[in-house]
PDB file as gemmi writes it, atoms N, CA and C in Angstrom:
CRYST1    1.000    1.000    1.000  90.00  90.00  90.00 P 1                      
ATOM      1  N   UNK A   1      19.649   6.045  -0.619  1.00  0.00           N  
ATOM      2  CA  UNK A   1      18.432   6.852  -0.643  1.00  0.00           C  
ATOM      3  C   UNK A   1      18.037   7.163   0.799  1.00  0.00           C  
ATOM      4  N   UNK A   2      17.710   8.392   1.046  1.00  0.00           N  
ATOM      5  CA  UNK A   2      17.293   8.790   2.391  1.00  0.00           C  
ATOM      6  C   UNK A   2      15.966   8.137   2.733  1.00  0.00           C  
ATOM      7  N   UNK A   3      15.792   7.869   4.031  1.00  0.00           N  
ATOM      8  CA  UNK A   3      14.558   7.242   4.487  1.00  0.00           C  
ATOM      9  C   UNK A   3      13.332   8.068   4.132  1.00  0.00           C  
ATOM     10  N   UNK A   4      13.451   9.391   4.275  1.00  0.00           N  
ATOM     11  CA  UNK A   4      12.307  10.259   3.987  1.00  0.00           C  
ATOM     12  C   UNK A   4      11.937  10.197   2.512  1.00  0.00           C  
ATOM     13  N   UNK A   5      12.953  10.087   1.647  1.00  0.00           N  
ATOM     14  CA  UNK A   5      12.694  10.011   0.216  1.00  0.00           C  
ATOM     15  C   UNK A   5      11.959   8.721  -0.121  1.00  0.00           C  
ATOM     16  N   UNK A   6      12.396   7.629   0.462  1.00  0.00           N  
ATOM     17  CA  UNK A   6      11.745   6.334   0.239  1.00  0.00           C  
ATOM     18  C   UNK A   6      10.293   6.393   0.702  1.00  0.00           C  
ATOM     19  N   UNK A   7      10.077   6.961   1.885  1.00  0.00           N  
ATOM     20  CA  UNK A   7       8.708   7.049   2.388  1.00  0.00           C  
ATOM     21  C   UNK A   7       7.865   7.990   1.533  1.00  0.00           C  
ATOM     22  N   UNK A   8       8.458   9.049   1.030  1.00  0.00           N  
ATOM     23  CA  UNK A   8       7.730   9.961   0.148  1.00  0.00           C  
ATOM     24  C   UNK A   8       7.304   9.254  -1.132  1.00  0.00           C  
ATOM     25  N   UNK A   9       8.188   8.405  -1.637  1.00  0.00           N  
ATOM     26  CA  UNK A   9       7.855   7.647  -2.848  1.00  0.00           C  
ATOM     27  C   UNK A   9       6.714   6.673  -2.577  1.00  0.00           C  
ATOM     28  N   UNK A  10       6.736   6.018  -1.415  1.00  0.00           N  
ATOM     29  CA  UNK A  10       5.669   5.084  -1.061  1.00  0.00           C  
ATOM     30  C   UNK A  10       4.354   5.848  -0.892  1.00  0.00           C  
ATOM     31  N   UNK A  11       4.407   6.998  -0.224  1.00  0.00           N  
ATOM     32  CA  UNK A  11       3.195   7.810  -0.046  1.00  0.00           C  
ATOM     33  C   UNK A  11       2.652   8.306  -1.388  1.00  0.00           C  
ATOM     34  N   UNK A  12       3.538   8.679  -2.294  1.00  0.00           N  
ATOM     35  CA  UNK A  12       3.107   9.090  -3.633  1.00  0.00           C  
ATOM     36  C   UNK A  12       2.416   7.949  -4.362  1.00  0.00           C  
ATOM     37  N   UNK A  13       2.957   6.751  -4.222  1.00  0.00           N  
ATOM     38  CA  UNK A  13       2.347   5.569  -4.840  1.00  0.00           C  
ATOM     39  C   UNK A  13       0.970   5.313  -4.232  1.00  0.00           C  
ATOM     40  N   UNK A  14       0.870   5.459  -2.927  1.00  0.00           N  
ATOM     41  CA  UNK A  14      -0.421   5.294  -2.251  1.00  0.00           C  
ATOM     42  C   UNK A  14      -1.436   6.295  -2.804  1.00  0.00           C  
ATOM     43  N   UNK A  15      -1.026   7.531  -2.972  1.00  0.00           N  
ATOM     44  CA  UNK A  15      -1.947   8.555  -3.499  1.00  0.00           C  
ATOM     45  C   UNK A  15      -2.432   8.200  -4.905  1.00  0.00           C  
ATOM     46  N   UNK A  16      -1.526   7.689  -5.740  1.00  0.00           N  
ATOM     47  CA  UNK A  16      -1.932   7.293  -7.099  1.00  0.00           C  
ATOM     48  C   UNK A  16      -2.914   6.123  -7.057  1.00  0.00           C  
ATOM     49  N   UNK A  17      -2.643   5.167  -6.177  1.00  0.00           N  
ATOM     50  CA  UNK A  17      -3.546   4.021  -6.059  1.00  0.00           C  
ATOM     51  C   UNK A  17      -4.919   4.443  -5.544  1.00  0.00           C  
ATOM     52  N   UNK A  18      -4.941   5.331  -4.563  1.00  0.00           N  
ATOM     53  CA  UNK A  18      -6.216   5.816  -4.019  1.00  0.00           C  
ATOM     54  C   UNK A  18      -7.006   6.557  -5.099  1.00  0.00           C  
ATOM     55  N   UNK A  19      -6.325   7.342  -5.902  1.00  0.00           N  
ATOM     56  CA  UNK A  19      -6.990   8.055  -6.991  1.00  0.00           C  
ATOM     57  C   UNK A  19      -7.620   7.074  -7.983  1.00  0.00           C  
ATOM     58  N   UNK A  20      -6.856   6.054  -8.352  1.00  0.00           N  
ATOM     59  CA  UNK A  20      -7.382   5.040  -9.269  1.00  0.00           C  
ATOM     60  C   UNK A  20      -8.539   4.278  -8.628  1.00  0.00           C  
ATOM     61  N   UNK A  21      -8.411   3.989  -7.343  1.00  0.00           N  
ATOM     62  CA  UNK A  21      -9.466   3.286  -6.611  1.00  0.00           C  
ATOM     63  C   UNK A  21     -10.762   4.097  -6.655  1.00  0.00           C  
ATOM     64  N   UNK A  22     -10.660   5.403  -6.434  1.00  0.00           N  
ATOM     65  CA  UNK A  22     -11.847   6.265  -6.461  1.00  0.00           C  
ATOM     66  C   UNK A  22     -12.476   6.282  -7.846  1.00  0.00           C  
ATOM     67  N   UNK A  23     -11.654   6.312  -8.882  1.00  0.00           N  
ATOM     68  CA  UNK A  23     -12.184   6.290 -10.250  1.00  0.00           C  
ATOM     69  C   UNK A  23     -12.952   4.997 -10.507  1.00  0.00           C  
ATOM     70  N   UNK A  24     -12.404   3.890 -10.025  1.00  0.00           N  
ATOM     71  CA  UNK A  24     -13.087   2.605 -10.222  1.00  0.00           C  
ATOM     72  C   UNK A  24     -14.376   2.522  -9.417  1.00  0.00           C  
ATOM     73  N   UNK A  25     -14.382   3.101  -8.224  1.00  0.00           N  
ATOM     74  CA  UNK A  25     -15.597   3.119  -7.412  1.00  0.00           C  
ATOM     75  C   UNK A  25     -16.705   3.928  -8.079  1.00  0.00           C  
ATOM     76  N   UNK A  26     -16.321   4.906  -8.895  1.00  0.00           N  
ATOM     77  CA  UNK A  26     -17.306   5.775  -9.547  1.00  0.00           C  
ATOM     78  C   UNK A  26     -18.057   5.090 -10.684  1.00  0.00           C  
ATOM     79  N   UNK A  27     -17.581   3.950 -11.149  1.00  0.00           N  
ATOM     80  CA  UNK A  27     -18.275   3.241 -12.228  1.00  0.00           C  
ATOM     81  C   UNK A  27     -19.551   2.604 -11.679  1.00  0.00           C  
ATOM     82  N   UNK A  28     -20.702   2.923 -12.292  1.00  0.00           N  
ATOM     83  CA  UNK A  28     -21.962   2.376 -11.791  1.00  0.00           C  
ATOM     84  C   UNK A  28     -22.035   0.849 -11.916  1.00  0.00           C  
ATOM     85  N   UNK A  29     -21.497   0.304 -12.984  1.00  0.00           N  
ATOM     86  CA  UNK A  29     -21.485  -1.157 -13.137  1.00  0.00           C  
ATOM     87  C   UNK A  29     -20.133  -1.550 -13.733  1.00  0.00           C  
ATOM     88  N   UNK A  30     -19.163  -1.767 -12.844  1.00  0.00           N  
ATOM     89  CA  UNK A  30     -17.804  -2.067 -13.303  1.00  0.00           C  
ATOM     90  C   UNK A  30     -17.712  -3.423 -14.016  1.00  0.00           C  
ATOM     91  N   UNK A  31     -16.820  -3.480 -14.975  1.00  0.00           N  
ATOM     92  CA  UNK A  31     -16.575  -4.738 -15.686  1.00  0.00           C  
ATOM     93  C   UNK A  31     -15.831  -5.701 -14.759  1.00  0.00           C  
ATOM     94  N   UNK A  32     -15.723  -6.932 -15.181  1.00  0.00           N  
ATOM     95  CA  UNK A  32     -14.972  -7.924 -14.400  1.00  0.00           C  
ATOM     96  C   UNK A  32     -13.519  -7.484 -14.255  1.00  0.00           C  
ATOM     97  N   UNK A  33     -12.974  -6.934 -15.308  1.00  0.00           N  
ATOM     98  CA  UNK A  33     -11.589  -6.457 -15.277  1.00  0.00           C  
ATOM     99  C   UNK A  33     -11.421  -5.308 -14.272  1.00  0.00           C  
ATOM    100  N   UNK A  34     -12.376  -4.390 -14.264  1.00  0.00           N  
ATOM    101  CA  UNK A  34     -12.323  -3.271 -13.316  1.00  0.00           C  
ATOM    102  C   UNK A  34     -12.476  -3.760 -11.879  1.00  0.00           C  
ATOM    103  N   UNK A  35     -13.344  -4.723 -11.661  1.00  0.00           N  
ATOM    104  CA  UNK A  35     -13.525  -5.277 -10.318  1.00  0.00           C  
ATOM    105  C   UNK A  35     -12.257  -5.971  -9.837  1.00  0.00           C  
ATOM    106  N   UNK A  36     -11.603  -6.690 -10.735  1.00  0.00           N  
ATOM    107  CA  UNK A  36     -10.347  -7.350 -10.368  1.00  0.00           C  
ATOM    108  C   UNK A  36      -9.277  -6.320 -10.055  1.00  0.00           C  
ATOM    109  N   UNK A  37      -9.202  -5.277 -10.871  1.00  0.00           N  
ATOM    110  CA  UNK A  37      -8.208  -4.230 -10.636  1.00  0.00           C  
ATOM    111  C   UNK A  37      -8.460  -3.569  -9.284  1.00  0.00           C  
ATOM    112  N   UNK A  38      -9.712  -3.326  -8.956  1.00  0.00           N  
ATOM    113  CA  UNK A  38     -10.054  -2.716  -7.667  1.00  0.00           C  
ATOM    114  C   UNK A  38      -9.583  -3.603  -6.511  1.00  0.00           C  
ATOM    115  N   UNK A  39      -9.812  -4.891  -6.618  1.00  0.00           N  
ATOM    116  CA  UNK A  39      -9.369  -5.815  -5.576  1.00  0.00           C  
ATOM    117  C   UNK A  39      -7.842  -5.815  -5.476  1.00  0.00           C  
ATOM    118  N   UNK A  40      -7.173  -5.779  -6.624  1.00  0.00           N  
ATOM    119  CA  UNK A  40      -5.702  -5.740  -6.633  1.00  0.00           C  
ATOM    120  C   UNK A  40      -5.179  -4.460  -5.986  1.00  0.00           C  
ATOM    121  N   UNK A  41      -5.828  -3.352  -6.275  1.00  0.00           N  
ATOM    122  CA  UNK A  41      -5.429  -2.062  -5.689  1.00  0.00           C  
ATOM    123  C   UNK A  41      -5.571  -2.115  -4.169  1.00  0.00           C  
ATOM    124  N   UNK A  42      -6.665  -2.671  -3.700  1.00  0.00           N  
ATOM    125  CA  UNK A  42      -6.894  -2.717  -2.259  1.00  0.00           C  
ATOM    126  C   UNK A  42      -5.819  -3.535  -1.547  1.00  0.00           C  
ATOM    127  N   UNK A  43      -5.384  -4.625  -2.147  1.00  0.00           N  
ATOM    128  CA  UNK A  43      -4.314  -5.429  -1.559  1.00  0.00           C  
ATOM    129  C   UNK A  43      -3.001  -4.648  -1.601  1.00  0.00           C  
ATOM    130  N   UNK A  44      -2.728  -4.016  -2.735  1.00  0.00           N  
ATOM    131  CA  UNK A  44      -1.492  -3.248  -2.862  1.00  0.00           C  
ATOM    132  C   UNK A  44      -1.450  -2.088  -1.866  1.00  0.00           C  
ATOM    133  N   UNK A  45      -2.593  -1.458  -1.640  1.00  0.00           N  
ATOM    134  CA  UNK A  45      -2.653  -0.400  -0.631  1.00  0.00           C  
ATOM    135  C   UNK A  45      -2.343  -0.952   0.753  1.00  0.00           C  
ATOM    136  N   UNK A  46      -2.904  -2.105   1.079  1.00  0.00           N  
ATOM    137  CA  UNK A  46      -2.600  -2.736   2.369  1.00  0.00           C  
ATOM    138  C   UNK A  46      -1.105  -3.003   2.490  1.00  0.00           C  
ATOM    139  N   UNK A  47      -0.483  -3.468   1.409  1.00  0.00           N  
ATOM    140  CA  UNK A  47       0.952  -3.742   1.425  1.00  0.00           C  
ATOM    141  C   UNK A  47       1.752  -2.462   1.635  1.00  0.00           C  
ATOM    142  N   UNK A  48       1.360  -1.393   0.972  1.00  0.00           N  
ATOM    143  CA  UNK A  48       2.074  -0.117   1.101  1.00  0.00           C  
ATOM    144  C   UNK A  48       1.960   0.441   2.514  1.00  0.00           C  
ATOM    145  N   UNK A  49       0.737   0.434   3.058  1.00  0.00           N  
ATOM    146  CA  UNK A  49       0.559   0.950   4.423  1.00  0.00           C  
ATOM    147  C   UNK A  49       1.337   0.093   5.418  1.00  0.00           C  
ATOM    148  N   UNK A  50       1.340  -1.210   5.218  1.00  0.00           N  
ATOM    149  CA  UNK A  50       2.090  -2.098   6.087  1.00  0.00           C  
ATOM    150  C   UNK A  50       3.584  -1.784   6.010  1.00  0.00           C  
ATOM    151  N   UNK A  51       4.089  -1.557   4.817  1.00  0.00           N  
ATOM    152  CA  UNK A  51       5.508  -1.231   4.642  1.00  0.00           C  
ATOM    153  C   UNK A  51       5.861   0.052   5.393  1.00  0.00           C  
ATOM    154  N   UNK A  52       5.006   1.066   5.278  1.00  0.00           N  
ATOM    155  CA  UNK A  52       5.256   2.317   6.009  1.00  0.00           C  
ATOM    156  C   UNK A  52       5.253   2.095   7.515  1.00  0.00           C  
ATOM    157  N   UNK A  53       4.301   1.302   8.006  1.00  0.00           N  
ATOM    158  CA  UNK A  53       4.254   1.017   9.447  1.00  0.00           C  
ATOM    159  C   UNK A  53       5.512   0.279   9.899  1.00  0.00           C  
ATOM    160  N   UNK A  54       5.951  -0.679   9.098  1.00  0.00           N  
ATOM    161  CA  UNK A  54       7.185  -1.401   9.434  1.00  0.00           C  
ATOM    162  C   UNK A  54       8.372  -0.448   9.505  1.00  0.00           C  
ATOM    163  N   UNK A  55       8.506   0.402   8.501  1.00  0.00           N  
ATOM    164  CA  UNK A  55       9.637   1.338   8.446  1.00  0.00           C  
ATOM    165  C   UNK A  55       9.632   2.256   9.669  1.00  0.00           C  
ATOM    166  N   UNK A  56       8.474   2.761  10.016  1.00  0.00           N  
ATOM    167  CA  UNK A  56       8.383   3.673  11.161  1.00  0.00           C  
ATOM    168  C   UNK A  56       8.683   2.949  12.468  1.00  0.00           C  
ATOM    169  N   UNK A  57       8.193   1.727  12.603  1.00  0.00           N  
ATOM    170  CA  UNK A  57       8.458   0.950  13.816  1.00  0.00           C  
ATOM    171  C   UNK A  57       9.946   0.628  13.932  1.00  0.00           C  
ATOM    172  N   UNK A  58      10.571   0.269  12.829  1.00  0.00           N  
ATOM    173  CA  UNK A  58      12.006  -0.015  12.855  1.00  0.00           C  
ATOM    174  C   UNK A  58      12.795   1.228  13.269  1.00  0.00           C  
ATOM    175  N   UNK A  59      12.439   2.370  12.697  1.00  0.00           N  
ATOM    176  CA  UNK A  59      13.131   3.615  13.023  1.00  0.00           C  
ATOM    177  C   UNK A  59      12.974   3.945  14.502  1.00  0.00           C  
ATOM    178  N   UNK A  60      11.749   3.814  15.010  1.00  0.00           N  
ATOM    179  CA  UNK A  60      11.474   4.152  16.409  1.00  0.00           C  
ATOM    180  C   UNK A  60      12.194   3.235  17.390  1.00  0.00           C  
ATOM    181  N   UNK A  61      12.533   2.039  16.948  1.00  0.00           N  
ATOM    182  CA  UNK A  61      13.211   1.096  17.839  1.00  0.00           C  
ATOM    183  C   UNK A  61      14.716   1.030  17.572  1.00  0.00           C  
ATOM    184  N   UNK A  62      15.220   2.003  16.813  1.00  0.00           N  
ATOM    185  CA  UNK A  62      16.651   2.100  16.586  1.00  0.00           C  
ATOM    186  C   UNK A  62      17.201   1.204  15.493  1.00  0.00           C  
ATOM    187  N   UNK A  63      16.343   0.634  14.681  1.00  0.00           N  
ATOM    188  CA  UNK A  63      16.776  -0.214  13.579  1.00  0.00           C  
ATOM    189  C   UNK A  63      16.738   0.562  12.262  1.00  0.00           C  
ATOM    190  N   UNK A  64      17.269  -0.037  11.231  1.00  0.00           N  
ATOM    191  CA  UNK A  64      17.275   0.590   9.909  1.00  0.00           C  
ATOM    192  C   UNK A  64      15.919   0.398   9.234  1.00  0.00           C  
ATOM    193  N   UNK A  65      15.267   1.485   8.834  1.00  0.00           N  
ATOM    194  CA  UNK A  65      13.989   1.362   8.128  1.00  0.00           C  
ATOM    195  C   UNK A  65      14.105   0.549   6.835  1.00  0.00           C  
ATOM    196  N   UNK A  66      15.305   0.527   6.262  1.00  0.00           N  
ATOM    197  CA  UNK A  66      15.504  -0.210   5.015  1.00  0.00           C  
ATOM    198  C   UNK A  66      15.353  -1.718   5.202  1.00  0.00           C  
ATOM    199  N   UNK A  67      15.305  -2.176   6.444  1.00  0.00           N  
ATOM    200  CA  UNK A  67      15.108  -3.596   6.710  1.00  0.00           C  
ATOM    201  C   UNK A  67      13.657  -4.027   6.484  1.00  0.00           C  
ATOM    202  N   UNK A  68      12.752  -3.063   6.361  1.00  0.00           N  
ATOM    203  CA  UNK A  68      11.338  -3.383   6.126  1.00  0.00           C  
ATOM    204  C   UNK A  68      11.182  -4.025   4.751  1.00  0.00           C  
ATOM    205  N   UNK A  69      10.274  -4.959   4.672  1.00  0.00           N  
ATOM    206  CA  UNK A  69      10.013  -5.678   3.426  1.00  0.00           C  
ATOM    207  C   UNK A  69       8.521  -5.678   3.124  1.00  0.00           C  
ATOM    208  N   UNK A  70       8.208  -5.652   1.828  1.00  0.00           N  
ATOM    209  CA  UNK A  70       6.809  -5.773   1.423  1.00  0.00           C  
ATOM    210  C   UNK A  70       6.373  -7.194   1.739  1.00  0.00           C  
ATOM    211  N   UNK A  71       5.294  -7.291   2.489  1.00  0.00           N  
ATOM    212  CA  UNK A  71       4.791  -8.613   2.859  1.00  0.00           C  
ATOM    213  C   UNK A  71       3.881  -9.135   1.755  1.00  0.00           C  
ATOM    214  N   UNK A  72       3.804 -10.458   1.621  1.00  0.00           N  
ATOM    215  CA  UNK A  72       2.961 -11.057   0.581  1.00  0.00           C  
ATOM    216  C   UNK A  72       1.485 -10.675   0.742  1.00  0.00           C  
ATOM    217  N   UNK A  73       0.789 -10.664  -0.374  1.00  0.00           N  
ATOM    218  CA  UNK A  73      -0.640 -10.345  -0.363  1.00  0.00           C  
ATOM    219  C   UNK A  73      -1.401 -11.269   0.569  1.00  0.00           C  
ATOM    220  N   UNK A  74      -0.994 -12.531   0.628  1.00  0.00           N  
ATOM    221  CA  UNK A  74      -1.694 -13.492   1.479  1.00  0.00           C  
ATOM    222  C   UNK A  74      -1.605 -13.120   2.960  1.00  0.00           C  
ATOM    223  N   UNK A  75      -0.587 -12.370   3.334  1.00  0.00           N  
ATOM    224  CA  UNK A  75      -0.424 -11.936   4.716  1.00  0.00           C  
ATOM    225  C   UNK A  75      -1.271 -10.693   4.980  1.00  0.00           C  
ATOM    226  N   UNK A  76      -1.113  -9.660   4.153  1.00  0.00           N  
ATOM    227  CA  UNK A  76      -1.805  -8.394   4.427  1.00  0.00           C  
ATOM    228  C   UNK A  76      -3.305  -8.477   4.174  1.00  0.00           C  
ATOM    229  N   UNK A  77      -3.760  -9.397   3.351  1.00  0.00           N  
ATOM    230  CA  UNK A  77      -5.203  -9.536   3.109  1.00  0.00           C  
ATOM    231  C   UNK A  77      -5.932  -9.965   4.371  1.00  0.00           C  
ATOM    232  N   UNK A  78      -5.225 -10.570   5.299  1.00  0.00           N  
ATOM    233  CA  UNK A  78      -5.863 -11.053   6.529  1.00  0.00           C  
ATOM    234  C   UNK A  78      -5.828 -10.038   7.657  1.00  0.00           C  
ATOM    235  N   UNK A  79      -5.269  -8.862   7.415  1.00  0.00           N  
ATOM    236  CA  UNK A  79      -5.223  -7.828   8.445  1.00  0.00           C  
ATOM    237  C   UNK A  79      -6.626  -7.276   8.659  1.00  0.00           C  
ATOM    238  N   UNK A  80      -6.887  -6.899   9.877  1.00  0.00           N  
ATOM    239  CA  UNK A  80      -8.154  -6.244  10.199  1.00  0.00           C  
ATOM    240  C   UNK A  80      -7.859  -4.836  10.640  1.00  0.00           C  
ATOM    241  N   UNK A  81      -8.772  -3.936  10.383  1.00  0.00           N  
ATOM    242  CA  UNK A  81      -8.537  -2.599  10.873  1.00  0.00           C  
ATOM    243  C   UNK A  81      -9.132  -1.558  10.107  1.00  0.00           C  
TER     244      UNK A  81                                                      
END                                                                             
C-alpha cells in the first residue's frame, strides 16, 4: 500500500471520528454511554494524529513510514498540546 493511501485512510478515519465527536457534543445531556464514547473518540483521535506525525517524521528522516505504530492509549492520553 502506498504511503499516501495509508495516510488518506487515517485522515478519513479522523474525519469520521470528528463528525461523531461533534454529534455527541451536540447532545444537551449526554447519557453515560455517550460520555464514554466521547472519551474513547478523543483518545482514538490522539492516537490517529500521533500515528500521522510518526509517519511524517519517519519519512522526513529517510525511514519507512510503515515503521510507525499506533501507541497505547495510556501514552497518548498524557500528551499536551
